[in-house]
DRENDREN-946121 format. One line per 5 residues: number of its first residue (from 1); their letters; for each residue x, y, z of C-alpha. Coordinates in steps of 0.25 Angstrom, whole numbers, plus 5000, padded with zeros to 4 digits. Each point is the difference from the previous one (the first is absolute). Layout:
BEGIN
NUM> a> X Y Z | ...
This chain:
BEGIN
1> madpg> 5000 5000 5000 | 5005 5014 4997 | 5006 5009 5010 | 4992 5013 5000 | 5012 5007 5005
6> repld> 5008 4998 4988 | 4999 5003 4985 | 4991 4989 4995 | 5006 4990 4991 | 4996 5000 4985
11> alvrf> 4989 4989 4997 | 5009 4993 4990 | 5012 4999 5010 | 4990 4994 5010 | 4995 4990 4989
16> rqavr> 5015 4995 4998 | 5001 4998 5015 | 4987 4992 5000 | 5006 4992 4988 | 5013 4997 5008
21> ahpdr> 4992 4997 5013 | 4989 4991 4994 | 5003 4996 4986 | 4990 4988 5000 | 4988 5007 5007
26> iavra> 4988 5003 4991 | 5001 5015 4995 | 4988 5001 4991 | 4988 4991 4997 | 4990 5002 4989
31> geetl> 4990 4989 4997 | 5008 4987 4999 | 5013 5007 4997 | 5010 5003 5011 | 5014 5006 5000
36> tfael> 5010 4999 5012 | 5009 5012 5003 | 5011 4993 4993 | 4992 4998 4987 | 4994 5014 5001
41> drrtg> 5014 5006 5001 | 5005 4992 4988 | 4988 5004 4992 | 5001 5015 5003 | 5015 5000 4998
46> alage> 4998 4994 4986 | 4989 5010 4996 | 5009 5012 5006 | 5011 4995 4991 | 4991 5001 4988
51> laslg> 4996 5014 5003 | 5015 5003 5002 | 5003 4994 4986 | 4990 5010 4995 | 5008 5012 5006
56> vargd> 4990 5002 5011 | 5007 5009 5010 | 4998 5006 5014 | 4987 5008 5001 | 4994 4995 4987
61> rigva> 4985 4997 5000 | 4995 4986 4995 | 4986 4997 4997 | 4994 4987 5006 | 4988 4995 4993
66> lgrgt> 4997 4986 5007 | 4989 4994 5007 | 4999 4994 5014 | 5011 4989 5002 | 5014 4997 5004
71> rlvva> 5005 5006 4987 | 4995 5014 5005 | 5008 4999 5013 | 5012 4995 4992 | 4999 5012 4990
76> llavw> 4998 5011 5011 | 5012 4995 5008 | 5009 4999 4987 | 4997 5014 4997 | 5005 5004 5013
81> ragaa> 5012 4991 4999 | 5003 5007 4987 | 5000 5014 5007 | 4987 5004 4993 | 4986 5004 5004
86> yvpld> 4988 4992 4996 | 4987 5006 4993 | 4988 4991 5002 | 4992 4999 4987 | 4987 4992 5003
91> pqypa> 4997 4992 4988 | 4985 5002 5003 | 5001 5015 4998 | 4996 5006 4986 | 5011 5000 4990
96> erlef> 4999 5016 4999 | 5003 5001 5015 | 5012 4990 4999 | 5006 5007 4989 | 4999 5014 5007
101> msrda> 5006 4994 5012 | 5012 4993 4993 | 5003 5013 4992 | 4998 5009 5012 | 5009 4992 5009
106> giral> 5011 4998 4989 | 5001 4985 5002 | 5013 4994 4996 | 4995 4986 4998 | 4987 4992 5002
111> iaaeg> 4999 4987 5007 | 4987 4994 4995 | 4994 4986 4998 | 5001 4994 4986 | 4987 5004 4992
116> tvpha> 4998 5012 5008 | 4996 5012 4991 | 5012 5009 5000 | 4998 5014 5005 | 5014 5006 4998
121> sgvpr> 5005 5001 4986 | 5015 5000 4998 | 5003 4995 5014 | 5007 4986 5002 | 4990 4989 5006
126> ldeps> 5004 4989 5009 | 4992 4988 5005 | 5008 4989 5007 | 5015 5000 5000 | 5006 4993 4988
131> gsvpd> 5010 4992 5009 | 5012 5005 4991 | 5002 5013 5008 | 5008 5000 5013 | 4994 5006 5012
136> apaap> 5001 5015 5002 | 5014 5005 5004 | 5000 5004 5015 | 4995 5014 5001 | 5005 5011 5009
141> ppdpr> 4992 5001 5013 | 4987 5007 4997 | 4999 5015 5004 | 4987 5002 5008 | 4996 5011 4990
146> dpayv> 5000 4990 4988 | 4986 4998 4995 | 4993 4987 5003 | 4987 5001 4992 | 4991 5010 4993
151> lytsg> 4985 4998 5003 | 4990 5007 4992 | 4988 5006 5007 | 4988 5007 4995 | 5002 5015 4996
156> stgrp> 4991 5011 5000 | 5005 5006 4987 | 4994 4988 4992 | 5013 4992 5000 | 5006 4990 5011
161> kgvev> 5013 5005 5007 | 5012 4992 5004 | 5004 5000 5014 | 5015 4997 5001 | 5004 4993 5013
166> srggv> 5014 4998 5005 | 5007 4987 5005 | 5002 5007 5013 | 4986 5002 5002 | 4997 4985 4998
171> aalla> 5011 4997 5010 | 4994 5010 5010 | 4986 4994 4998 | 5004 4986 5003 | 5008 5005 5012
176> aleaa> 4989 5009 5005 | 4989 4989 5000 | 5009 4991 5007 | 5003 5010 5011 | 4985 5003 5001
181> gaygp> 4997 4986 5003 | 4992 4998 4988 | 5009 4990 4994 | 5003 4988 5009 | 5014 4994 5000
186> pprvv> 5003 4992 4988 | 4997 4990 4994 | 4986 5004 4998 | 4991 4995 4989 | 4994 5011 4992
191> awnas> 4989 5001 4990 | 5002 5009 4988 | 4986 5005 4997 | 5002 5014 4994 | 5002 5003 4985
196> vsfda> 5015 5003 4997 | 4995 5013 4994 | 4996 5005 5014 | 5009 5004 5011 | 4995 4991 5011
201> svqqw> 5006 4989 4992 | 5014 5005 5004 | 4998 4997 5014 | 4995 4986 4996 | 5009 4994 4990
206> arvcr> 5013 5007 5006 | 4998 4992 5012 | 5008 4989 4993 | 5012 5009 5002 | 4999 4998 5015
211> gdtvv> 4999 4985 4999 | 4985 4998 5000 | 4993 4991 4991 | 4991 5007 4990 | 4987 4993 4995
216> vlsde> 4996 5006 4987 | 4984 5001 4999 | 4994 4997 4987 | 4988 5008 4996 | 4991 4988 5002
221> drkdp> 5006 4999 5014 | 4997 5014 5003 | 4985 5000 4996 | 4996 4986 5006 | 4999 5001 5015
226> arlaa> 4999 4985 5002 | 5012 4998 4991 | 5008 5011 5006 | 4997 4994 5014 | 5005 4986 4996
231> llaah> 5013 5006 4994 | 5003 5008 5012 | 4998 4988 5009 | 5008 4990 4990 | 5012 5009 5000
236> gvddl> 5000 5006 5014 | 4998 5014 4996 | 5003 5010 5012 | 4998 5013 4993 | 4990 5005 4990
241> dltps> 4998 5014 4995 | 4987 5005 4995 | 4990 5012 4998 | 4988 5002 5008 | 4992 4997 4987
246> hwell> 5007 4987 4999 | 4997 4997 5014 | 4985 5001 4997 | 5002 4988 4990 | 5009 4992 5009
251> rtalt> 4994 5003 5014 | 4993 4986 5002 | 5012 4992 4996 | 5010 5008 5008 | 4992 5000 5013
256> aprtg> 4999 4985 5000 | 5009 4993 5010 | 5014 4996 4995 | 5007 4987 5001 | 5008 4999 5013
261> grtlr> 4994 5013 5005 | 5010 5008 4991 | 4998 5015 5000 | 4999 5007 4986 | 5006 5014 5000
266> lfmgg> 4992 5009 4990 | 5006 5013 4995 | 4989 5009 4995 | 5002 5012 4991 | 4996 5007 4987
271> eavpa> 4988 5007 5006 | 4994 5004 5013 | 4996 4988 5009 | 4985 5001 5004 | 4997 4999 5015
276> rtwre> 4992 4987 4998 | 5012 4993 4993 | 5010 5006 5011 | 4991 4994 5011 | 4998 4987 4993
281> iagsa> 5015 4998 4999 | 5004 5005 5013 | 4990 4991 5007 | 5005 4987 4992 | 5008 4990 5008
286> glegw> 5007 4995 4988 | 5004 5013 4993 | 5010 5011 5003 | 4997 5012 4992 | 5009 5012 4996
291> nlygp> 4995 5013 4993 | 5011 5005 4991 | 4999 5014 4994 | 5009 5006 4990 | 5000 5006 4986
296> tectv> 5008 4995 4988 | 5009 5012 5002 | 5005 4996 5013 | 5004 4985 4997 | 4987 4993 5003
301> dataa> 4998 5002 5015 | 5001 5012 5009 | 4992 4996 5013 | 4996 4987 5006 | 4990 4997 5011
306> rmtgd> 4996 4987 5007 | 4985 4998 4998 | 4995 5000 5014 | 4988 5007 5007 | 4988 5005 4992
311> tphlg> 5005 5012 4993 | 5008 5000 4987 | 5012 5009 4999 | 5013 5001 4993 | 5010 4998 5012
316> dalpg> 5013 5008 4999 | 5012 5002 4992 | 5008 4987 4997 | 5014 5000 5006 | 5009 5009 4992
321> grlyv> 4989 5009 4994 | 4995 5013 5004 | 4986 5006 4998 | 4993 5013 5002 | 4986 5005 5001
326> lddgl> 5000 5014 4994 | 4991 5011 4996 | 4999 5007 4987 | 5012 5009 5004 | 5009 4988 5004
331> rpvpd> 4998 5003 5014 | 4998 4988 5010 | 4986 4998 5004 | 4997 4998 5015 | 4997 4986 5005
336> ggege> 4985 4997 4997 | 5000 5010 4988 | 4998 4996 4986 | 5011 5002 4990 | 5007 4994 4988
341> lylag> 5010 4989 5002 | 5014 5002 4995 | 5010 4989 5000 | 5016 5000 5001 | 5011 4991 5002
346> prlah> 5009 4990 4992 | 4988 4993 4993 | 4996 5012 4992 | 5000 4997 4985 | 5009 5008 4991
351> gyagr> 4988 5006 4993 | 4992 4998 4987 | 5008 4995 4988 | 5002 5011 4990 | 4991 5010 5007
356> pglta> 5009 5010 5008 | 4989 5010 5002 | 4990 4990 5006 | 5011 4995 5009 | 5003 5014 5005
361> erfva> 4985 5002 5002 | 4998 4987 5009 | 5014 4999 5006 | 5003 5013 5007 | 5011 5004 5010
366> dpfgp> 4999 4995 5014 | 5001 5012 5009 | 5000 4990 5012 | 5011 4990 4996 | 5015 5001 4997
371> pgtrm> 5004 5010 4989 | 4998 4996 4986 | 4989 4990 5004 | 4986 4999 4994 | 4986 4996 5004
376> yrtgd> 4989 4995 4992 | 4986 5006 4999 | 4990 4988 5001 | 4987 5007 4998 | 4995 4992 5012
381> rvrrr> 4992 5007 5011 | 5003 4995 5014 | 4999 5003 5014 | 5009 4997 5012 | 4992 4992 5010
386> adgtl> 5002 5001 5015 | 5008 4987 5000 | 5010 5005 4990 | 4994 4992 4988 | 4995 5006 4988
391> aylgr> 4985 5000 4995 | 4998 5000 4985 | 4990 5011 4996 | 5000 4999 4985 | 5006 5007 4988
396> adrqv> 5004 5015 4998 | 4998 4998 4985 | 4992 4991 4990 | 5009 4988 5000 | 4992 4987 5004
401> kfrgf> 5003 4986 5005 | 4990 4991 4993 | 5001 4985 5004 | 5014 5002 5005 | 5005 5007 4987
406> rmepg> 5005 5014 5001 | 4995 5009 4988 | 4998 5014 4995 | 4986 5003 4995 | 5007 5010 4991
411> eieav> 5007 4989 4992 | 4987 4993 4997 | 4993 5013 4996 | 5011 5004 4991 | 4999 4986 4992
416> lcahr> 4985 5002 4999 | 5001 5014 4995 | 5009 4995 4989 | 4988 4993 4994 | 4994 5009 4989
421> dvsaa> 4986 4999 5006 | 5004 5006 5014 | 5003 5014 5003 | 5001 4999 5015 | 5000 4989 5010
426> avvvr> 5000 4997 5015 | 5003 4987 5007 | 4996 4997 5014 | 4999 4987 5009 | 4986 4998 5004
431> degpa> 4996 4991 5012 | 4988 4991 4995 | 4997 4994 5013 | 4999 4985 5000 | 5007 5000 4986
436> gerlv> 5012 5007 5006 | 5008 5011 4993 | 5001 5003 4985 | 5006 5010 4991 | 4990 5009 4993
441> aycvp> 5003 5010 4988 | 4992 5012 4998 | 5002 5005 4985 | 4995 5012 4993 | 4998 4997 4985
446> aggav> 5008 5008 4989 | 4992 5007 4989 | 4987 4993 5003 | 5005 4986 5000 | 4992 4988 5005
451> lsaar> 5009 4993 5010 | 5001 4985 5001 | 5005 4994 5013 | 5005 4988 4992 | 5009 5008 4991
456> lreha> 5005 5008 5011 | 5003 4988 5008 | 5007 4994 4989 | 5008 5013 4997 | 5004 5000 5015
461> aaalp> 5004 4986 5000 | 5010 5002 4989 | 5008 5010 5008 | 4998 4996 5015 | 5002 4988 5009
466> gfmvp> 4987 4993 5003 | 4999 5005 5014 | 5000 5015 4994 | 4988 4997 4990 | 4987 5006 5005
471> sgyvp> 4988 4991 5000 | 4990 5011 5000 | 4998 5011 4990 | 4991 5012 5002 | 4997 5011 4989
476> ldalp> 4999 5014 5005 | 4997 5013 4993 | 5011 5006 5009 | 5009 4997 5012 | 4995 5006 5013
481> ltpng> 5009 5011 5006 | 5002 5006 5013 | 4999 5016 5001 | 5016 5000 4999 | 4999 4992 4987
486> kldta> 5004 4986 5005 | 4993 4987 4997 | 4989 4999 5010 | 5000 4985 5002 | 4989 5000 5010
491> alpqp> 4991 5005 4989 | 5002 4989 4991 | 4988 4992 4998 | 4998 4985 5004 | 5003 4991 4988
496> pddgg> 4988 4993 4995 | 4999 4985 5003 | 5001 4995 4986 | 5015 5000 5000 | 5001 5009 4988
501> taerp> 4994 4990 4991 | 4987 5008 4996 | 5005 5003 4986 | 5001 4985 4997 | 4989 4991 4995
506> aaapd> 4995 4993 5011 | 5003 4985 4999 | 4991 4994 5011 | 5005 4988 5008 | 4994 4988 4993
511> gpfee> 4998 4986 5007 | 5001 4996 5015 | 5015 5001 5001 | 5001 5014 4994 | 4989 5005 5008
516> liaav> 5005 4995 5013 | 5014 5005 4997 | 4994 5013 4996 | 4993 5001 5014 | 5013 4997 5007
521> wsevl> 5008 5010 4992 | 4989 5011 5003 | 5001 4997 5015 | 5015 5000 5001 | 5002 5012 4990
526> gqrri> 4989 5008 5005 | 4994 5002 4986 | 4986 4999 4996 | 5002 4997 4985 | 5009 4988 4996
531> saedd> 5001 4996 4986 | 5004 4986 4995 | 5012 5007 4992 | 5005 5007 5013 | 5014 4998 5004
536> ffalg> 5001 4998 5015 | 5013 5008 5002 | 4996 5011 4990 | 4988 5002 5010 | 5010 5002 5011
541> ghslm> 5001 4986 5005 | 5013 4996 5007 | 5006 4988 5007 | 4992 5002 5013 | 4987 5002 4992
546> alrvv> 5004 4987 4992 | 5001 4992 5013 | 4986 5005 5004 | 4995 4995 4986 | 5006 4987 5002
551> grlkr> 4994 4998 5014 | 4986 5004 4995 | 5001 4990 4988 | 5004 4989 5010 | 4989 5003 5009
556> nlgvv> 4989 5002 4990 | 5004 4991 4989 | 5009 4990 5007 | 5011 5002 4990 | 5014 5002 5005
561> isvke> 5009 5008 4991 | 5012 5008 5003 | 5003 5015 5000 | 5009 4997 4988 | 4989 4995 4992
566> vyrhp> 4992 5013 5002 | 5013 5007 4994 | 5000 4990 4989 | 4986 5002 4996 | 4997 5015 5004
571> rlrdl> 4988 5002 4990 | 4987 4995 5007 | 4996 4992 4988 | 5013 4993 4999 | 5000 4997 5015
576> arhve> 4986 4995 5000 | 5004 4990 4989 | 5012 4995 5008 | 4991 4999 5013 | 4990 4992 4992
581> shntp> 5010 4990 4994 | 5004 4997 5015 | 4985 4999 5004 | 4992 4993 4989 | 4994 4989 5008
586> spppr> 4992 5009 5009 | 4998 5014 4995 | 4993 5010 5009 | 4985 5002 4999 | 4996 5012 4991
């Protein structure tokens, strides 16, 4: 375990220590494939050698476009071993977005699986090492200021922005979470749950560098509670990171007693923890909950709190970090008063790649720290409680967290306004009650155009990741404004319950299976009109809602299907045919 009183060791240095100490211990497990620490060391060395043979040098950026699996861990460590920084390029993202990210980051090479659509013309591409290239030559000790990765987050100008984080920031993150008691002594068994495109993944996969075993969860593992529970038990997983939204999907499976009375440690972040969830975890004998808060710009986590008692809070700064609650004049706010949270310390990112102006705007001089240091404006409003911990009060700007994803509505609005039929747009998160939250776009037509929800959805999906595509589209003559000319979100009307499908010819559900599934969708999605041609996810469905659909189908039809099958057959008519093929002996009554 790291000594908080010393400069933290680089993650790759710690990995080499783990290799020497426990070469035969399982380092990574993904499905049926496993790698020992010695095998992981050999494979990362070979891939780093390939990168070196291409002329990759210290500080270069390498695109990584791989799915979940052992190869992804190999690639990320190999990039660090070559002295470079990795840039995650999720193969599920639209090609246009991937091309922009590749160009914007200036990637020097691309590590991608064979058959993956290229999104970086003129850039060397690697898959597995050929075996003819020697391991990378021994690199000089990394400087803490060397870049470790560039992660792209939503940008208010309509384009994502790349946050460049340092190797020193990663080292300080691991050391701080150890010093805070969030990480138990190694070896632990850690489930890697988050997408590599999101910063929470760093404090999951990089745990291998301290000698922990990383169990890579597949998409199927993540979405199926029973399957996940079985996997956690089979591999003796100690630690699981998830969002409060994901907890809703997994609650029943995770609160069940574990074999041998083992305790599962949960790291929760990405969005505010509801009071009910906090109390549920705090009161569970088999769970130990930690609330972790931090923006990407501060290397994943800035505060940590054990989930005890009844009231959610952020805790206090992780060891080695500094935080300030300031007013608009950058003056400290008295305890109990509301202010904006500023963060400082060794985990601050370098800034936004290629955007010095934006970097200067968000990373400002720290008047309370050593000369020359900076602090980051989080945009989060907080209050210091009487016990010294921080209470989260909301955002000071329009940035939102939606199902654990951080996004700028302005980026979605810019994409919609690029459509020839849209002159203005506003995107908000609406709480639909039992159906949960969904993204709704309010659009003003250009030149008398008739807006089509289907065409707007298709246009948005071509440029944005799936989680940023609105499910509802409401035409307005004009956007409501406050007296000072700003968008009046409170005056935006409630969207109709037809899911924006009114312009499509109604294809009424036909037959007992379509009718039953339509009734289930209507209940789960909170929409009155459901067509046989409707797409579950285009209407705002997500994994938690899909699980509810599966549960109701089992109860009402007696048919057992998985969440994965809902993803495979998202159109109502297709799902009905699939269900019918599994239930032909005893169809439900009409």
